[in-house]
ZAMARTOR-712951 format. One line per 3 residues: their letters; for each residue x, y, z of N, C-alpha, C. Coordinates in steps of 0.001 Angstrom, whole numbers, plus 524288, in hexadecimal, padded with zeros to 5 digits. Layout:
// residues N
A	X:Y:Z:X:Y:Z:X:Y:Z; ...
This chain:
// residues 279
XXX	81C86:7C360:7DEBC:81C0A:7C912:7DF26:81649:7CA96:7DEA8; 81400:7CDA1:7E241:80E7E:7CF0F:7E1F8:80D36:7D21E:7DD05; 8093F:7D04C:7DA25:80745:7D336:7D5A1:80B8F:7D4C0:7D1CF
XXX	80F91:7D18C:7D137:813D5:7D2F5:7CDAB:811D3:7D306:7C819; 811FC:7D782:7C570:80FD9:7D7CA:7C029:81385:7D56C:7BC36; 8118F:7D43D:7B790:814FB:7D2BE:7B352:818A1:7D757:7B256
XXX	81DA1:7D625:7B1AE:82161:7DA5F:7B130:8219D:7DC49:7AB8B; 81DD7:7DF54:7AA2E:81D92:7E1BA:7A4FF:81ADA:7E6F1:7A593; 81B17:7EA28:7A194:8188F:7EF40:7A1D0:812B7:7EEB4:7A2B2
XXX	8105C:7EA82:7A075:80ABC:7E9C6:7A138:8097B:7E8A5:7A6ED; 80D55:7E67F:7A9DC:80C70:7E56B:7AF5A:80C73:7EA48:7B2BB; 80E0D:7EEAA:7B094:80E51:7F385:7B387:808FA:7F515:7B5A6
XXX	804E2:7F3E4:7B2B6:7FF9D:7F560:7B45B:7FE05:7F2B3:7B96A; 80087:7EE63:7BAAE:7FF1D:7EB93:7BF6E:800D4:7EE6D:7C45B; 803E1:7F28E:7C3B3:8056E:7F5C4:7C827:80200:7FAA2:7C8AB
XXX	7FE32:7FB4C:7C549:7FB1D:8001D:7C53C:7F83A:8010F:7CA5D; 7F6B6:7FCD1:7CD13:7F3D1:7FD7E:7D1F7:7F71C:80045:7D617; 7FC3D:8003B:7D582:7FF99:802BF:7D96E:7FF5C:808AC:7D92C
XXX	7FD08:80AB9:7D512:7FCF9:81066:7D43C:7FA85:81359:7D8C7; 7F69A:81105:7DB50:7F3E4:813CD:7DF85:7F558:811D0:7E4F4; 7F975:80E99:7E55B:7FAEE:80C8D:7EA76:7FD3D:810D1:7EDEA
XXX	7FBE1:810A3:7F2E3:7FE45:8141D:7F6B8:8037D:811C8:7F868; 806CE:814C9:7FB1A:80BE2:812B4:7FCBE:80B83:80DA3:7FFDC; 8078A:80D22:80339:8071D:8085C:80662:805D7:8039F:80305
XXX	802F4:8047B:7FEC0:801B3:80016:7FB3B:8065A:7FEE4:7F7B7; 8096C:802D2:7F661:80E47:801E0:7F389:811F8:7FEA5:7F6E4; 8122E:7FFD6:7FBF1:81594:7FCE0:7FF76:81443:7F712:7FF3D
XXX	80F41:7F5DE:7FF0E:80DA5:7F064:7FEB1:80F60:7EDFE:7F988; 80F07:7F0DD:7F541:810A4:7EEBE:7F031:81657:7ECEE:7F054; 819AA:7EFF8:7F2E9:81F2C:7EE7C:7F32A:8200B:7EA25:7F728
XXX	81D73:7EA77:7FBB0:81E34:7E673:7FFA8:81C8F:7E11A:7FDAC; 81856:7E0C8:7FABD:8166E:7DBAA:7F912:819DD:7D928:7F4DF; 81E0B:7DBCF:7F36D:821F1:7D99B:7EFEA:826E2:7D7ED:7F2D2
XXX	826E0:7D897:7F7F8:82B5C:7D734:7FB33:82B2F:7D150:7FC5C; 82F33:7CE7C:7FACC:82F2E:7C8C6:7FB45:82EEA:7C6F8:800F2; 831BE:7C9A1:80460:83196:7C82A:809E2:82C1F:7C8F4:80C1B
XXX	82995:7CD3F:80A8A:8243A:7CE35:80C48:8208B:7CA05:80A35; 82110:7C8A5:80541:81DAD:7C4B6:802F3:81E55:7BF71:805AE; 82325:7BE12:806F8:82419:7B925:809BA:82170:7B92B:80F11
XXX	821D1:7BD9D:811CE:81F78:7BDE6:81702:81982:7BE0D:816AB; 8176C:7C0FF:812E7:811BB:7C149:81245:80F6D:7BBEE:81102; 81261:7B8B5:80E2F:8107E:7B37D:80CBC:80FC8:7AFF9:8117C
XXX	8125C:7B14B:815C8:811E1:7AE2C:81A8D:80D52:7AFE8:81DF6; 80A8E:7B3EE:81C3D:80632:7B5FF:81F52:80156:7B633:81BDC; 7FDA2:7B2B6:81CDF:7F91E:7B23A:8197D:7F456:7B521:81B69
XXX	7F013:7B4A5:81866:7EB31:7B74A:819A7:7E8D1:7B55C:81EC1; 7EA63:7B0B0:8207F:7E834:7AE96:82557:7E9B6:7B1E6:82A13; 7ED8E:7B556:82978:7EF1C:7B8C2:82DC9:7EB7A:7BD6B:82E6C
XXX	7E7D7:7BE1F:82ACB:7E455:7C2A0:82AE3:7DEA9:7C0F2:82B43; 7DBA8:7C400:82E1F:7D5F4:7C38B:82DF7:7D3F8:7C7B1:82A33; 7D13D:7C611:82618:7CF46:7C9B4:82222:7C977:7C8AF:82160
XXX	7C656:7CCBD:821EC:7C0C1:7CC31:820F3:7BE93:7D13C:81EB2; 7B9DA:7D0ED:81CBA:7B75A:7D574:81A4C:7B2FD:7D775:81DC4; 7B2E2:7DC8D:81EAC:7AED9:7DF04:821E5:7AB25:7E21C:81E66
XXX	7A7CC:7E537:820D1:7A413:7E85D:81DE3:7A6F5:7EC37:81A5E; 7A460:7EDEA:8163D:7A691:7F179:81253:7AB2D:7EEFA:80F69; 7ABBB:7E9D1:80FD0:7AFF8:7E72E:80D12:7B551:7E817:80F69
XXX	7B58B:7EA10:81433:7BA8C:7EB1C:816C0:7BD2E:7E5F1:8182E; 7C228:7E573:816DF:7C530:7E0D5:81847:7C7AF:7E1AD:81D96; 7C6DC:7DDFC:82122:7C90A:7DE4C:82661:7CD87:7DA62:826D7
XXX	7D21A:7DC43:82868:7D6AF:7D8E8:828F1:7D8B9:7D94C:82E82; 7DA00:7D4B8:830B1:7DC6C:7D49D:835DC:7E044:7D014:8360A; 7E549:7D11E:8371E:7E909:7CCD6:8378C:7E7A2:7C931:83C0E
XXX	7E832:7C40C:83B1D:7E73B:7C030:83F2D:7EC29:7BF19:84259; 7F0AA:7C07B:84031:7F5A7:7BF65:842B4:7F8FC:7C451:842CF; 7FD11:7C43E:845EE:800C2:7C894:845F6:8033C:7C92F:84094
XXX	80469:7CE06:83F13:8066A:7CF1F:839D9:80BDB:7D192:83A15; 80F23:7CF7A:83D78:81454:7D1B7:83E2D:8178B:7D176:83927; 816FE:7CD3E:83631:819F3:7CCCA:83152:81858:7D106:82D76
XXX	81339:7D1F3:82D06:81158:7D60A:8297D:81300:7DB6A:82B64; 812F1:7DC2C:83083:8145A:7E140:832B8:819FC:7E2B9:8318C; 81D60:7DED4:830EF:822D1:7E008:82F95:82347:7E282:82A2D
XXX	81F70:7E19E:826F0:81F50:7E408:821B6:81C23:7E910:821B7; 81A03:7EA7E:82651:816DD:7EF39:826B9:8111E:7EE58:825B5; 80F54:7E96B:825CC:809F6:7E80D:82473:806EE:7E631:8293B
XXX	801C6:7E6D5:82904:7FE6E:7E4DF:82D33:7FD95:7DF00:82CB2; 7FDD3:7DCFD:827EC:7FD83:7D75F:826C6:7FF86:7D6A9:8213D; 8001B:7D1DE:81F82:8020B:7D0D4:81A45:7FD8C:7D0FF:81658
XXX	7FD6B:7D4F1:812EC:7F985:7D4FC:80EB3:7FB17:7D0FC:80A86; 7F7CB:7D050:806A5:7F8DE:7CCC3:80259:7FCC4:7CF4C:7FEA3; 8019A:7CD3C:7FE26:80575:7CFAD:7FAB1:80400:7CF66:7F4F0
XXX	8003D:7CC14:7F39D:7FE8E:7CBBC:7EE33:7FAF2:7D01E:7EC90; 7F945:7D35F:7F049:7F5BC:7D7B3:7EF15:7F8C3:7DCCA:7EEC9; 7F72A:7E022:7EB31:7FA20:7E4F0:7EA2F:7F905:7E92D:7EE3C
XXX	7FB5A:7EDB0:7ED4D:7FB1E:7F1F4:7F111:7F5AB:7F3F2:7F22B; 7F209:7F347:7EE89:7ECAA:7F4F4:7EF8B:7E976:7F09F:7F209; 7E9F1:7EBE2:7F018:7E690:7E79A:7F1C8:7E815:7E54B:7F70D
XXX	7ED16:7E545:7F850:7EED2:7E2DC:7FD37:7ECFE:7E612:801E7; 7EB90:7E358:8061B:7E9EF:7E5F5:80AEF:7EEB5:7E6AC:80E6F; 7F198:7EAD5:80D4F:7F698:7EBD6:80FEA:7F5E5:7EFF6:81420
XXX	7F6DC:7EE79:81903:7F6BF:7F223:81D63:7FC4E:7F2C7:81F6E; 7FE60:7F790:81F13:8039A:7F8BC:8210E:80349:7FA8E:826B9; 8077F:7F9B7:82995:807B9:7FB9C:82EFA:807EF:8018F:82F09
XXX	805D1:803DE:8332C:805CF:80993:8339F:80B56:80BB0:83430; 80ED2:808AD:836B4:81433:80A77:83766:81703:80ADE:8322B; 81612:8071D:82EB8:818A4:80722:829A1:815DF:80AC0:825D3
XXX	810C0:80B30:8265D:80D8F:80E2A:822A5:80A77:8125E:82590; 80CEB:816C3:82704:80A3A:81AC5:82A0F:80634:81DE1:826EC; 80682:81DD6:821BC:802E7:8211F:81EB4:7FDBE:81E4A:81DAC
XXX	7FB54:81C91:821E4:7F62D:81A3B:821A4:7F212:81E49:82322; 7ED61:81D90:8212A:7E8FF:820C4:822F4:7E79A:81EF8:82875; 7E6DD:822A1:82C02:7E5A3:82162:83172:7E005:8231E:83288
XXX	7DCD0:81F70:83459:7D746:8207E:8353C:7D5E5:81F9D:83AED; 7D315:82357:83D3A:7D107:822CC:84284:7CB6E:820CD:84229; 7CA5D:81C82:844DE:7C525:81A21:844D8:7C276:81B89:849F5
XXX	7BDD9:81DD0:84993:7BB00:81F85:84E38:7B52F:81E3A:84D9E; 7B226:81E87:851D4:7AC82:81D67:85167:7A9DC:82126:84DA3; 7A623:81F27:84AAC:7A376:8226B:846D4:79FE9:82667:84968
XXX	79E21:82543:84E27:79ABE:828F2:850DD:7955F:82947:84E5E; 7930D:82DD1:84EAA:78DB1:82E79:84CC2:78D46:82DED:846D9; 7917A:82F25:84423:79130:82F08:83E65:7908E:82980:83C54
XXX	7928F:825A9:83F28:791EB:82022:83DDB:7941A:81EAD:83883; 7971C:82211:83632:79968:820D3:8311C:79E82:823D1:8307C; 7A1AC:82213:82CD1:7A6B8:82492:82BE1:7A778:82518:825FE
XXX	7A7FB:829EE:82433:7A886:82ADF:81E9A:7AD67:82848:81C60; 7B1B5:82863:81F4F:7B690:82606:81D67:7B5D6:8202E:81CA1; 7B381:81D9C:82088:7B2B6:817F3:82039:7AEF2:81699:81BCB
XXX	7AA97:81980:81B76:7A6B7:81866:81768:7A914:81904:811F6; 7ABF5:81D2F:81120:7AE54:81E21:80C08:7B24A:819E2:80AAD; 7B52D:81827:80EA4:7B93F:81443:80DBE:7B6F5:80EF8:80C56
XXX	7B306:80D2A:80F3A:7B0D2:807FC:80E15:7ADE2:807FD:808E5; 7ABE4:80C8C:80749:7A91B:80CD8:80255:7ACCD:80CD0:7FDA8; 7B16C:80F26:7FE41:7B4E6:80FEC:7F9C6:7B997:80C46:7F9A1
XXX	7BAE2:809C7:7FDFD:7BFE7:8070F:7FE5B:7BF49:80182:8006F; 7C37D:7FE8B:7FFC1:7C3F2:7F972:8024B:7C726:7FA38:8073A; 7C56E:7F7E9:80B92:7C7FB:7F8AB:810A0:7C9D8:7F373:812BE
XXX	7CEBA:7F364:8147F:7D0E3:7EEE4:81742:7D23C:7F0BB:81CC0; 7D011:7EE31:820A6:7D0BF:7EFBE:8261C:7D42D:7EBBD:828D5; 7D83A:7ED9B:82B75:7DBE1:7EA2E:82E33:7DC08:7EB77:83401
XXX	7DBB1:7E770:83734:7DD11:7E7DD:83CB9:7E224:7E4D8:83D5D; 7E677:7E793:83E87:7EB85:7E4FA:83EAF:7EC49:7E1FF:843CC; 7F0D4:7DF9B:84471:7F1BE:7DC49:848FE:7F1E4:7DF57:84E1A
XXX	7F298:7E481:84DD2:7F287:7E7CA:85283:7ED1A:7EA10:85388; 7E94A:7E8B3:85041:7E3FB:7EAA7:850EA:7E2FE:7EFEA:84E60; 7E6D0:7F1FD:84B85:7E615:7F701:848DB:7E301:7F62D:843D4
XXX	7DFFD:7FA34:84271:7DCB5:7F9C7:83DC9:7DED4:7FD19:83951; 7DE6D:7FAEA:834A6:7E052:7FD78:82FE8:7DC79:7FC5E:82B89; 7DCB6:7FF9D:8277C:7D990:7FEA7:822D4:7DCC4:7FFA6:81DF0
XXX	7DB91:7FCB0:819E1:7DD2D:7FE10:8149E:7D84B:7FFCB:811C5; 7D88E:80438:80F39:7D430:8063B:80C22:7D5F9:80659:80674; 7D339:80383:80318:7D4CA:80302:7FDA1:7D08E:80530:7FA12
XXX	7D232:80882:7F666:7CE8C:80AB7:7F2A5:7D154:80D9C:7EE57; 7CF61:80D42:7E990:7D184:8101B:7E515:7D754:80F12:7E426; 7D8FE:80A3C:7E538:7DE70:808E5:7E457:7E21D:80AB4:7E89C
XXX	7E00C:80CE5:7ECD9:7E33A:80EE3:7F124:7E21E:80BCF:7F61F; 7E5F7:80B9D:7F98D:7E57C:808E9:7FE94:7E75B:80C93:802E4; 7E442:80D04:80707:7E5A8:81044:80B82:7E5B4:80CD6:81058
XXX	7E9EF:80D18:8135C:7EA1E:80A4C:8184E:7E8A8:80E00:81CB0; 7E54A:80C25:82039:7E30D:80F6A:8245A:7E417:80CFD:829B0; 7E5E3:8102D:82D5B:7E651:80E8B:832D1:7E187:8107E:835C3
XXX	7DF3D:80D27:8390C:7DA99:80E9B:83C01:7DBE1:80EC8:841D2; 7DA31:812E9:84470:7DABF:81347:84A18:7D586:814D8:84C69; 7D502:8141C:85193:7D018:8155E:85421:7CCB8:81084:85492
XXX	7C7C0:810FF:85364:7C42F:80C8D:85389:7C58D:8088A:84F55; 7C3A8:803D7:8501F:7C45C:7FFD2:84C22:7C09F:800C0:8479C; 7C2A1:80007:842E0:7BF3F:8004E:83E45:7BB39:7FBEA:83E46
XXX	7BC37:7F7D6:84159:7B8AE:7F35C:8419A:7B492:7F3ED:845E1; 7B447:7F87F:84834:7B074:7F976:84C59:7AADF:7F8C5:84A4C; 7A768:7F66C:84D71:7A1F1:7F5F8:84BC3:79F29:7FB3D:84B8B
XXX	7A164:7FF2B:84E16:79F1E:80464:84E0E:7A124:80779:8495A; 79DEC:80AF6:8472A:79FAB:80E38:842C5:7A466:81185:84449; 7A817:81211:840AD:7ACCD:8150F:841CF:7AD64:81987:83DE4
XXX	7B0B1:81D26:83F5A:7B1DB:8219E:83C09:7B7C5:821E5:83B47; 7B981:82310:8368C:7BF08:8234A:83550:7C0C0:828F2:8349E; 7C55B:82A17:83694:7C795:82F46:835D5:7CD61:82EC7:834A4
XXX	7CF50:831BC:830E4:7D4DE:83197:82F94:7D7F6:83436:833EA; 7DC65:831E0:83539:7DF5B:8339A:839C4:7E4E5:83529:83834; 7E68A:839CA:839F6:7EC00:83B8B:83986:7EDC0:83CD8:83F05
XXX	7F189:839EB:8410F:7F2D6:83A46:8469E:7F616:83F0B:84812; 7F98E:840C3:84499:7FCD7:84532:84615:7FDE2:848A0:8415B; 7FF62:84D7C:84273:80028:8514C:83E48:80529:85050:83B38
XXX	808CA:84D4D:83D87:80DD4:84C86:83B09:80D80:84A08:835B0; 809CC:8466A:83505:80955:843CA:82FF4:80428:84521:82D46; 8021A:849D0:82E85:7FD01:84B54:82C7C:7FCCE:84B21:82686
XXX	8009E:84D84:823F0:8008F:84DB9:81E3A:800F3:8484B:81BDC; 80445:844FE:81E26:804DC:83FAE:81C1C:7FFC6:83CA7:81CBF; 7FD52:83D1B:82144:7F861:83A5E:82238:7F412:83C72:81EA7
XXX	7F403:84186:81DDF:7F017:843DE:81A76:7F0B8:841D9:814E6; 7F596:84139:81338:7F695:83F29:80DFE:7F4A7:83989:80D8D; 7F575:8366B:811A8:7F390:83108:811AC:7ED9C:830E8:81126
XXX	7EAF6:83451:81418:7E536:83479:813DF:7E355:8362F:80E81; 7E601:839F5:80C31:7E47B:83BD2:806FF:7E4EC:83774:802F7; 7E93D:8349A:8032A:7E9FB:83053:7FF79:7E623:82BDE:80075
XXX	7E49B:82B2F:80561:7E0ED:82704:806A6:7DBA9:827CA:80405; 7DA4F:82CA3:802C4:7D548:82DB8:80045:7D4CF:82B23:7FAE2; 7D930:82967:7F8B0:7D906:82714:7F382:7D5E0:82209:7F351
XXX	7D51D:81F72:7F7BF:7D1FD:81AA4:7F7AE:7CC3F:81BC6:7F688; 7CA89:820AB:7F759:7C523:82228:7F654:7C466:824A2:7F0F4; 7C87E:826F7:7EEE6:7C810:82A18:7EA26:7C7F0:82694:7E55D
XXX	7C392:82681:7E2AA:7C2F2:8231F:7DE23:7C68B:82461:7D9AD; 7C8D2:82907:7D98A:7CC57:82A6A:7D540:7D202:8292F:7D682; 7D332:827F9:7DB88:7D8A2:82763:7DD1B:7DB0F:82255:7DB42
XXX	7D7D8:81E88:7D9A2:7DA06:819AD:7D7B4:7DD09:81A58:7D2A9; 7DC7A:81EEA:7D02A:7DF24:81FEC:7CB36:7E460:822A7:7CC01; 7E6A0:8221D:7D0A4:7EB8B:824AE:7D1E2:7EFB3:8238A:7CDC1
XXX	7F267:827A1:7CBFE:7F697:826DA:7C841:7FBAF:825A6:7CB05; 7FF8A:82416:7C7F9:804AA:82302:7CA36:8072B:82812:7CC1B; 80977:827E4:7D0A7:80CBE:82C23:7D29A:8126B:82A79:7D1E9
XXX	815F4:82E1B:7D2B6:81B7C:82CB6:7D24F:81CDB:82870:7D642; 81AB5:828E2:7DB05:81BD8:8250D:7DF22:819A5:81FB8:7DDD0; 814A3:81F8E:7DC3F:8123B:81A7C:7DB1E:814B2:817DF:7D666
XXX	81646:81AF8:7D289:818CE:818BF:7CDEC:81E24:81684:7CF60; 82100:81941:7D2B8:8261E:8174E:7D469:82586:81243:7D782; 8217A:811F2:7DAD1:8208B:80D2B:7DDCA:81EDF:808B6:7DA32
XXX	81BA0:809F2:7D65D:81A0F:805E9:7D29E:81EC8:803B8:7CFC6; 82235:80724:7CDEF:826D1:8055F:7CB13:82A7F:80244:7CE98; 82ADA:803D5:7D38B:82E0F:800E2:7D73D:82BCE:7FB76:7D820
XXX	826A1:7FB24:7D85C:82403:7F61A:7D913:824E6:7F292:7D459; 82451:7F4CD:7CFB3:82539:7F1D0:7CAE7:82AE0:7EFFE:7CAA6; 82E7C:7F376:7CBF7:83405:7F215:7CBBA:83552:7EDB7:7CF8E
XXX	832E5:7EDC7:7D428:833BD:7E98D:7D7ED:8318D:7E46C:7D5D2; 82CFA:7E4A3:7D357:82AAD:7DFEE:7D10A:82E11:7DDDD:7CC94; 83015:7E157:7C96D:83372:7DFC0:7C513:83877:7DD42:7C721
XXX	83A99:7DF7C:7CB49:83F4A:7DD2F:7CDA2:83E22:7D7AA:7CF91; 839A0:7D6FC:7D204:83817:7D1D0:7D3F4:83778:7CDF4:7CF72; 835D4:7CFF5:7CAE8:83522:7CCB3:7C647:83A25:7CC24:7C315
XXX	83E8D:7CE16:7C53D:843B3:7CDB7:7C2B3:843F9:7D0B1:7BD89; 8411D:7D504:7BD21:84179:7D851:7B881:845E5:7DC3C:7B92E; 84848:7DDAB:7B4E2:84C8A:7E176:7B4F4:84A6A:7E701:7B58A
XXX	84E0B:7EAB2:7B644:84C8E:7F034:7B683:849E5:7F1CB:7B161; 84C04:7F020:7AD0E:849BF:7F181:7A7F9:84447:7EF28:7A75F; 8439F:7EA58:7A8ED:83E72:7E7DF:7A890:83A8F:7EA87:7AC38
XXX	83C68:7EC4C:7B0B0:83909:7EF31:7B44C:8374B:7F452:7B1D8; 83AD5:7F700:7AF47:8397F:7FBE0:7AC98:83565:7FAE7:7A86A; 835B9:7F673:7A5BD:831E6:7F52F:7A1AD:82C81:7F44E:7A3FD
XXX	82C3D:7F222:7A8AF:82734:7F15C:7AB4C:824B9:7F6A1:7AC89; 827ED:7FA41:7AE85:825DF:7FF4E:7B049:824E5:8030E:7ABC6; 82889:8034A:7A807:8283C:80739:7A3E8:82714:8050A:79E7B
XXX	826E3:7FFEC:79E03:82614:7FD92:798E2:82B49:7FC38:7965A; 82B3C:7F82F:79321:83016:7F63F:790C7:832AF:7FA4C:78D41; 82F92:7FD23:78A2F:831DE:800DE:7868F:834EF:80515:7896D
XXX	83291:8076B:78D78:8354A:80B8A:79062:83A17:80968:79329; 839A6:804A9:79538:83E20:80258:797E1:8428E:8014B:7940A; 8413E:7FF40:78F79:84549:7FE31:78B85:84801:80334:789D8
XXX	844EE:8075E:78916:84731:80C61:78789:84AD1:80E7D:78BC2; 84934:80DF6:790A6:84C68:80FE3:794FA:8517F:80CD4:79563; 8513C:807D3:79492:855F2:8049A:79513:859A6:8055F:79064
XXX	8576C:806E5:78BF2:85AB0:807BC:7874F:85D58:80D13:78766; 85B37:810C1:78A56:85D4D:8160D:78A74:86181:816BB:78E8F; 863E3:81B5B:78EA5:8682E:81C60:79253:8665F:81D98:797E3
XXX	86178:81F2B:79876:85F95:820C6:79D9E:85EE4:81C0E:7A142; 8602B:81CE5:7A632:85F64:818DB:7AA2A:85AA5:81A03:7AD9A; 8578D:81DF6:7AC21:8534C:81FC5:7AF81:84F7C:81B6A:7B0D9
XXX	84D8A:81891:7ACE0:849BB:81483:7ADF6:84C3A:80FF7:7B0E0; 850FD:80E9D:7AF85:853AF:80A50:7B22C:85443:80B87:7B7FD; 855F6:81053:7B91B:856AB:811D3:7BE92:85175:8121A:7C169
XXX	84D73:813FC:7BEB2:84848:81458:7C121:84644:80EF0:7C2B1; 846D4:80B24:7BF3F:844EC:805DE:7C069:84819:80362:7C4CA; 84D29:8045D:7C4E1:85066:80256:7C92A:84EA2:804A7:7CE61
XXX	84D72:809B5:7CE5F:84B92:80C2E:7D338:8464E:809F1:7D4CE; 842E4:8090F:7D0F8:83DBB:806DA:7D227:83E49:8016D:7D488; 841E7:7FE50:7D262:842A3:7F90B:7D47F:844CE:7F93C:7DA0C
XXX	8489E:7FCA5:7DAE6:84ADA:7FD25:7E027:846AF:7FEF7:7E408; 84374:802A8:7E264:83F4E:804A0:7E5CA:83B5D:80051:7E6FE; 839C0:7FD77:7E2F9:835F2:7F952:7E3BA:837EC:7F50F:7E751
XXX	83CBB:7F34B:7E686:83EEF:7EF32:7E9C9:83FA6:7F11A:7EF65; 84102:7F614:7EFFF:84183:7F849:7F53A:83C59:7F878:7F81B; 83825:7F9DB:7F55B:832F5:7FA0A:7F7C1:8311A:7F48E:7F929
XXX	83237:7F0CA:7F5DA:830B2:7EB5D:7F6ED:8338C:7E94D:7FBC0; 83880:7EAA2:7FC45:83BAC:7E85B:8006E:83AFF:7EAFA:805BE; 837C1:7EEE5:8061C:836C0:7F169:80B25:83593:7F72A:80AC5
XXX	836DA:7F990:80657:835D1:7FF1D:805A9:83016:80080:80568; 82CB5:7FC8C:804E7:82710:7FD8C:804DC:8255E:8007B:809BC; 8283C:7FFCF:80E01:826DF:80266:812E9:82719:80859:81268
XXX	82AB1:80A40:80F3D:82B25:80FE3:80E88:8264E:8123B:80BF3; 823A4:80F2B:808B9:81EF0:81112:80619:81A82:81210:809F5; 81AD4:80FB3:80E8A:816A0:8101D:81262:8172C:814CD:815FD
XXX	81BA1:81769:815B8:81C9F:81BE4:8190E:81ABA:820E7:81669; 81A49:8250E:81979:8193C:82A27:81732:81DEB:82BBD:813DE; 81D0E:82E75:80F86:8217E:83038:80C5B:82558:83353:80FAC
XXX	82A5E:831F5:80F39:82E58:834BE:81222:82EFA:832FC:817B7; 82BFD:82EFA:8195E:82C41:82D54:81ED4:831AE:82B6C:8204A; 83417:8286B:81CDB:83946:82662:81E0E:83D45:82ABF:81EA3
XXX	83CD7:82EB5:81B32:84074:83320:81B8F:83FA3:83616:820A9; 83AA6:836AA:8222C:83982:8397A:826F7:83B9C:83688:82BB4; 83AFF:8313C:82BA2:83CDB:82E1D:82FF0:842C9:82E6D:83050
XXX	84552:82E6F:82BB9:84B07:82E9D:82BC1:84D05:833C5:82DF3; 849E3:837EA:82D12:84B86:83D19:82EDB:84A4A:83DE2:8349E; 846D6:83A85:836B9:84520:83B37:83C27:84970:839CE:83FFD
């Protein structure tokens, strides 16, 4: 199991890095616990990728072979399952993960510089991918946050200076795209790394812990002790209320569901499945 912590209350701190994960990085946390995925990823090694470092410390990745197996999981290639949601270089397909930042690349013209590019290379780590279809993508990492970017227009690898502009193609998803761009700014904001737990992130953390505890053959009560501490768990189990017992059962069911394929739902816009069902 990737990064499986010691199953004790003290091990809870090992999940703290998940506090600032975006939905796409949470999806990776659950997928990398899927046994079928791990078996398939083990059959695809680093030799399938060309990886090198360019100027400004940018990592350039290009698959050497077709990545049909990875694409079935919604990935551009198989990242290292031993790396967590922040450290792993995970590129999701645009079809599975529509809430990506979309950037138009154009000639820099007379200005010969681009404020967006300059700010990004100064403040963030950049991973640049050219996928098997020749499309360009970037991961931008900073302040505990990761943003996946789709690039269209000129190549980012052009010898000529380029200029970047954020792109929203149609008015139908304007608000959703605007929200994605707003959240993307967190990679630059030096204070954003201190993000507190939200109800959503805490529920995902508990689901992740519950899935790990299930994999470690821990009971519902032992899982509650990991999340809430032994004293609170003992008190809950000794009392008449079933609230904590039911909560942990729901967390385990949610975690196992996300591991077994529900991770895909995390990559969609909120409510997308409901909207599709109503269409």
